[in-house]
N, C-alpha and C positions, 0 to 999 in steps of 0.2 A: 404490453408496455414494459419496457425495461426499467427496473428500479434497483439501485445499489445503495445499501445502507451500511455505513461504517460505524464501528464501535471499538472500544478497548483502549482508547487513549486515557491519559491521566498524568499525574505528577509523579516523577521518579527521580531519584538521586543519580548523579553522574556514575556511570558504571552499571546502572541497573538495567532491567529488561522489561519489555512490554510485548504483548501479542495483540496486534490489531486484527480485526475481523471485518470482512465485507460480505454481507449476505445479499444474494442476488435473487431477483424474481423476474419472470418474463424472458428468461434465457437459460441455457445450460452452460455453466461456466467452463466445464471441461472441453467444450467444443469451440472455445473462443480464446483469443489473445487477451490477456489481462495485464494491468499495470497498477502499481502503487505510486502515487505522486505525493509531493508535499509542497506547501507554500508557506514560507516564513513572512512575517510582516515586512513590507517594502521590497520583497523579492518576487521574481516570477515563479510560477509553479514549475517544478522540475520532476522528471521521472526518477524514481528511486529504485524500483525493481520491476521486472517484467517477466511474465511467464507466457511462452508461446503455446500455440495449440498443440504442438508436438511434445510439450513438456519441458522444452529448453528454457533456461532462465538466464537473465542478464541483470547486472547490478551497476548502479552508479559507483564511480571510484570512491566517492565520499563515504559509502556505506559497505563496500565490499568486505566480506569477511565477518561482518557484524550482523548482517540482515539475511533472512531467508524468506522467500515467497513460496507458498504452498497452497494446495487446494484440497478440500474435502468434498469429493464429488457427491457423497450421500447427503451432505448438508447444503450443497450448492453454495459453498462459501470459500472465499480465498483469504488467506492469512498473510500477515507480515510479522514474523518474529524478529524483534529488534533486541539485540544484546549490546552490552558495553556502550550504553547511550552516552553521548557527549553533549557538552553545552551548545554545540552548533546544530544539534538535531531538532530542537523545538520547532514546531510548525503545525499547521493543520494538515493532516494526512487524508488523502482521498484515494479511492480505487476507481478504475474506469476500464472500459473496453479499449483495446488498442487496435490500430491498424497493423498490418504486417511490418510496417516500418517503425512501429513503436511510438506512434503519436495517438493521442486520445481521440475517441470517436463517439463516445456514448454520453449520456446525461451525467452531470456532476451531482453527487449527493451532498449532504451537509458537511461531510468530513468529520474527523475526530481529532481533538487537540492533544498534542503531546508536549509536555513541559518537562524540562530537565533542570533541576535546581537542588542545591544542597540546603 
């Protein structure tokens, strides 16, 4: 059974940084397509960053240059390093398995809340 557990969210000032973690069980992350998503209140869930099975990465325009998705194969964990956080970044962040087309296909975890406020 696949399980994804997100952590690392919190309150940060504008311009600050956070590293989100997604620990996986029931699968080997390095062999799969992964994505980080976020959902702000009243908005649809959106893909923020994706890492393909071959290691290629893609980012939403809204976060490009500020966010990096990476994987620690030994820990079976995928990370989202977020820098220069902006007031428009607050949301619940989720990780998920992706299809080759970049759409989610796995179970959703509880997510981790990111808040940006001075």
